C-alpha positions in Angstrom: 104.1 87.2 121.9 100.6 88.0 123.3 99.3 87.0 126.7 95.8 85.9 127.2 93.5 88.1 129.2 94.0 86.3 132.5 97.8 86.3 132.2 97.7 90.0 131.4 95.6 90.7 134.5 98.0 88.6 136.6 100.9 90.9 135.6 99.3 93.6 137.7 99.9 92.6 141.3 99.6 94.3 144.6 103.3 95.2 144.4 102.8 96.8 141.0 102.9 100.6 140.4 100.7 101.3 137.4 101.6 104.5 135.4 99.2 105.9 132.8 100.8 108.2 130.3 99.1 110.6 127.9 101.6 111.0 125.1 102.0 114.3 123.2 104.3 115.8 120.6 106.2 118.1 123.1 104.9 117.2 126.6 103.6 114.0 128.3 101.3 113.7 131.3 101.4 110.8 133.8 99.4 109.6 136.8 100.2 106.8 139.2 97.9 104.1 140.6 97.9 100.9 142.5 96.5 97.5 141.3 93.0 98.4 142.5 92.9 101.9 140.8 93.7 103.9 143.9 95.7 107.0 142.8 99.0 107.9 144.4 99.7 111.1 142.4 97.9 114.2 143.5 97.9 115.6 140.0 99.1 114.7 136.5 102.9 114.9 136.3 103.9 116.9 133.2 107.3 116.2 131.6 108.9 117.2 128.3 109.7 115.0 125.4 113.4 115.4 126.0 116.2 113.6 127.9 115.8 116.0 130.8 112.1 115.4 130.9 112.6 111.6 130.8 115.0 111.9 133.7 112.5 113.9 135.7 109.8 111.3 134.9 112.0 108.4 136.0 112.8 110.2 139.3 109.1 110.8 139.8 108.2 107.2 139.3 111.0 105.8 141.5 110.0 108.3 144.3 106.4 107.0 144.2 107.6 103.4 144.0 109.8 103.8 147.1 107.2 105.8 149.0 104.5 103.1 148.7 106.9 100.1 148.8 106.2 98.8 145.3 108.4 96.3 143.6 107.8 96.9 139.9 106.6 99.6 137.6 104.2 99.0 134.7 103.9 102.2 132.6 101.4 102.3 129.7 100.5 104.7 126.9 98.6 105.0 123.7 100.8 104.4 120.5 100.0 108.0 119.3 101.8 108.3 116.0 105.5 108.3 116.5 105.5 110.4 119.6 105.8 107.4 122.0 108.9 105.9 120.3 111.6 107.8 122.2 109.9 107.5 125.6 109.3 103.7 125.0 112.9 103.1 124.1 114.1 105.2 127.1 112.0 103.0 129.5 113.3 99.8 127.9 116.9 101.0 128.2 116.3 101.5 131.9 114.9 98.0 132.3 111.3 99.0 132.5 109.0 97.3 130.0 106.2 99.7 128.9 102.9 98.5 127.5 100.5 99.9 124.9 96.8 100.6 125.2 94.6 100.6 122.1 93.5 104.3 121.3 90.1 102.9 120.3 89.7 101.4 123.8 90.7 104.7 125.4 88.1 106.6 123.4 85.4 104.1 124.3 86.3 103.9 128.0 86.8 107.6 128.9 83.0 108.2 129.6 82.8 105.5 132.3 83.7 107.7 135.2 81.9 111.0 134.3 79.7 110.2 131.4 81.6 112.8 129.5 83.5 112.3 126.2 85.9 115.2 127.1 89.6 114.5 126.3 92.0 116.2 128.7 95.7 115.7 129.7 94.5 115.0 133.3 91.7 112.5 132.3 93.4 110.3 129.7 96.3 109.0 131.9 93.7 107.6 134.4 91.7 105.9 131.6 94.9 104.4 130.3 95.9 103.1 133.7 92.5 101.5 134.3 92.7 99.7 131.0 96.2 98.4 132.1 94.8 97.2 135.4 92.1 95.3 133.5 94.7 93.6 131.3 93.6 95.4 128.2 97.1 96.2 126.8 99.7 94.8 124.5 103.5 94.7 124.5 105.2 97.0 122.0 107.5 95.8 119.4 110.4 98.1 118.3 112.3 96.3 115.5 116.1 96.0 115.9 119.0 95.4 113.6 118.1 94.4 110.0 114.4 94.5 110.8 114.6 98.2 112.0 116.4 99.1 108.7 113.9 97.2 106.7 110.9 98.8 108.3 112.4 102.3 107.9 113.4 101.6 104.3 110.0 100.1 103.5 108.2 103.1 104.9 110.5 105.3 102.9 109.6 103.3 99.8 105.9 103.8 100.3 106.4 107.5 100.9 108.4 108.0 97.7 105.9 105.9 95.8 103.1 108.2 97.0 105.2 111.2 95.9 105.8 109.6 92.5 102.1 109.1 92.1 101.4 112.7 92.9 104.1 113.9 90.4 102.6 111.6 87.8 99.1 113.1 88.4 100.5 116.6 88.0 102.0 115.7 84.7 98.8 114.1 83.5 97.0 117.4 84.5 99.6 119.3 82.4 98.8 117.1 79.4 95.0 117.6 79.9 95.5 121.4 79.6 98.2 121.7 76.9 98.3 118.5 74.9 95.2 116.2 75.6 95.9 114.2 72.4 99.2 112.9 73.7 97.5 110.0 75.5 96.3 108.7 72.1 100.0 108.2 71.1 101.3 107.0 74.5 99.2 105.2 77.0 101.9 106.0 79.6 103.9 109.2 79.4 106.9 107.6 81.2 107.9 105.3 78.3 111.5 105.8 77.4 110.8 107.3 73.9 108.1 109.5 75.3 110.4 111.0 78.0 113.0 111.7 75.4 110.5 113.8 73.4 109.1 115.6 76.4 112.6 116.8 77.2 113.1 118.2 73.7 109.6 119.3 72.6 106.6 118.8 74.9 104.2 121.3 73.5 102.3 120.7 70.2 103.8 123.7 68.6 107.3 122.5 69.5 106.7 119.1 68.0 105.3 120.6 64.8 108.4 122.9 64.6 110.9 120.0 64.7 108.9 117.8 62.4 108.7 114.1 61.8 112.3 113.6 60.7 113.8 115.2 63.7 111.4 113.4 66.1 112.5 110.1 64.5 116.1 111.1 64.6 115.9 111.6 68.4 115.0 108.0 68.8 117.5 106.7 66.3 120.3 108.6 68.0 119.3 106.7 71.2 119.2 103.4 69.3 115.6 102.8 70.2 114.0 100.0 68.0 110.5 100.0 69.3 109.6 103.4 67.7 110.1 104.8 64.2 108.6 106.9 61.4 105.0 105.7 62.0 105.1 106.8 65.7 106.7 110.1 64.7 104.1 110.8 62.1 101.3 110.0 64.5 102.8 112.3 67.1 103.1 115.2 64.7 99.6 114.6 63.4 98.3 114.7 67.0 100.1 117.9 67.6 98.6 119.5 64.5 95.0 118.7 65.6 95.6 119.5 69.3 92.9 121.5 71.0 95.3 122.3 73.9 95.6 125.7 75.5 97.7 128.2 73.4 98.3 130.8 76.1 101.1 130.9 78.6 103.3 128.5 76.6 106.6 129.9 78.0 105.6 129.1 81.5 104.1 125.8 80.3 107.5 124.7 79.0 109.1 125.6 82.3 106.4 123.7 84.2 106.7 120.4 82.2 110.5 120.6 82.4 110.4 120.9 86.2 107.7 118.2 86.5 109.7 115.7 84.4 112.9 116.5 86.3 111.1 116.0 89.6 109.5 112.7 88.3 112.8 111.2 87.2 114.5 112.2 90.5 111.8 110.5 92.5 112.1 107.4 90.2 115.9 107.3 90.9 115.4 107.6 94.6 112.7 104.9 94.6 115.1 102.5 92.7 117.8 103.2 95.3 115.5 102.3 98.1 114.3 99.2 96.3 117.9 98.0 95.8 118.6 98.7 99.4 115.6 96.7 100.6 116.5 93.8 98.4 119.9 93.6 100.0 118.3 93.7 103.5 116.0 90.8 102.6 119.1 88.7 101.7 120.2 89.1 105.3 117.0 87.5 106.8 117.1 83.7 107.1 114.8 81.8 104.8 113.5 84.9 103.1 114.9 83.7 99.8 112.7 80.6 100.1 109.6 82.7 99.7 110.7 83.7 96.2 110.3 80.0 95.2 106.5 80.6 95.3 105.3 81.6 91.9 103.5 84.9 92.1 105.5 86.2 95.1 108.1 88.9 94.4 110.7 90.8 96.4 108.2 93.7 96.9 105.8 91.4 98.7 108.5 89.7 100.8 110.2 93.0 101.9 106.8 94.6 102.7 105.7 91.5 104.7 108.9 91.3 106.7 109.0 95.1 107.3 105.5 95.0 108.8 105.9 91.8 110.8 109.5 92.1 111.9 111.1 89.1 113.5 108.6 86.4 112.9 110.0 84.2 115.7 108.2 86.5 118.2 104.9 85.0 117.1 103.7 81.7 118.6 101.4 80.8 115.7 100.1 82.2 112.4 96.8 83.2 114.0 98.6 86.0 115.7 99.9 87.2 112.4 96.3 87.0 111.0 95.2 89.2 113.9 98.0 91.6 113.3 96.9 92.1 109.7 93.3 92.6 110.7 92.2 89.4 109.0 90.8 87.7 112.1 87.1 86.7 111.7 84.5 88.5 113.8 80.8 87.5 114.1 77.8 89.7 114.6 75.1 87.7 116.3 72.7 88.2 119.1 70.0 85.8 120.3 68.4 84.3 117.2 70.1 86.8 114.9 73.1 85.5 113.0 74.9 88.3 111.2 77.5 87.9 108.5 81.0 87.0 109.5 83.6 89.5 108.4 87.2 90.4 109.0 88.1 92.6 111.9 90.2 95.2 110.0 91.9 95.9 113.3 95.6 95.7 112.7 98.3 96.9 110.4 96.5 98.3 107.3 99.5 98.2 105.1 100.1 94.6 105.9 96.5 93.7 105.1 96.6 95.6 101.8 99.9 93.9 100.8 98.4 90.4 101.6 95.4 91.2 99.5 97.6 92.3 96.6 99.7 89.1 96.7 96.5 87.0 96.9 95.3 88.4 93.6 98.8 87.8 92.1 98.8 84.2 93.4 95.3 83.5 92.1 96.3 84.8 88.7 99.7 83.2 88.4 99.9 80.2 90.8 98.1 77.1 89.8 97.6 75.7 93.3 96.3 78.9 94.8 94.0 79.3 91.8 92.6 75.9 92.6 92.1 77.0 96.2 90.3 80.1 95.1 88.1 78.1 92.8 87.2 75.8 95.6 86.3 78.6 98.0 84.0 80.3 95.5 82.2 77.1 94.1 81.9 74.8 97.0 78.3 73.6 97.8 78.4 74.5 101.4 79.0 78.2 102.3 80.6 79.3 99.0 82.5 82.6 99.3 82.3 85.7 97.3 85.3 86.7 95.3 86.6 89.2 97.8 85.9 86.9 100.7 87.8 84.1 99.0 90.8 86.4 98.4 90.8 87.2 102.1 90.8 83.5 102.9 93.7 83.0 100.4 95.5 85.8 102.2 95.2 84.0 105.5 96.6 80.9 103.8 99.5 82.9 102.5 100.2 83.9 106.1 100.3 80.3 107.2 102.6 79.3 104.3 105.0 82.2 105.0 105.0 81.4 108.7 105.9 77.8 108.1 108.7 78.6 105.6 110.3 81.4 107.7 110.1 79.6 111.1 110.8 76.0 110.0 113.1 76.6 107.1 111.1 74.2 104.8 110.8 74.6 101.1 107.5 75.6 99.5 105.5 72.4 98.7 102.6 72.9 96.4 101.1 69.5 97.0 101.3 69.8 100.7 99.6 73.2 100.5 96.7 71.7 98.6 96.5 68.6 100.8 96.0 70.7 103.9 92.6 71.8 102.5 89.9 69.3 103.4 87.4 69.2 100.6 85.3 66.7 98.6 87.1 64.7 95.9 85.2 66.4 93.1 87.1 69.6 93.8 90.5 68.0 93.5 90.8 68.6 89.8 89.1 72.0 89.6 90.8 74.4 87.2 
């Protein structure tokens, strides 16, 4: 998937026309250079983020290419949000492979020419083009087929989950104002029996009015067995001693009704997306084998595949480790030896997902628990808990990569045998 630095530099030849593009929401700006950094364009070419704009841009590039007898075009841009997607796809459809330049590199490099941090539509394309000439670029990956559906669905799931969390926080705020004692009865307001009461009588005064018998009857009519008279009596008693606000109750009833309706609607939408994601995962070869690992669920698998895409595009698991921002970096100079840490340069959501599954595996999976124990208790260079979990996350990447690329089954003994450690750690709990 990735070329080493020399190979990237070798891609820019004397016959190459390098195009630096500053991407925007409505307009893009481009400048053209040769392989040494000599500029062909007299000024930045401005074109709109539309089909007409793309057509004009293509004609502009081809004109310069023919005028200076170039054989290939190498356009590059920053992956600024989602604004580059359509332009990138358009170039690919016209058999021109664009490259991406790290925005962090652009920010650090823009002062080299004029010692000025100014960001302009004229300056940035030149900075981007120079980085391309130096081989400081990467090739974009736009997922296709089931992987495109999976990434979109996974992003939608995270978005709905965030909205659900916000809706939950608003409901918690409502309780803090009007019925703070409710949390003593229900640790979580979204329990089935709790939601049924909130739809009928959410305010303390409403619960007192319907009384213990009717509260219990609501649950009995729904055939709930986990609640009964004791819970009903506790709920009414909490309502009677409530210190909640007594003003504006009519609006408060309307507010909680809307909040509960909104919360349930988001829950239903989330479940629809989850079901869809599960069906997509079934279409990916070997994905079902990952479920054989105790502590790994469909949420982890779908999130991993959505972030990584087609895993066959990676040559080795180290590239995945770098993608997740788990590559180790060292801070040392002369006699100083700083602490080694992870780079955190990569897909943040993938790194967070791997950290979560590492905690799950250490808690539920015996062999991963042994691995974690070894990392944190070994005599030489023992790791802290968080460091160990990051190391386990890297091991998860290697296990997932082997299963998905080779089609092998998960082998707990092989996983542990790959770890070279003294015999005294073999039987660690």
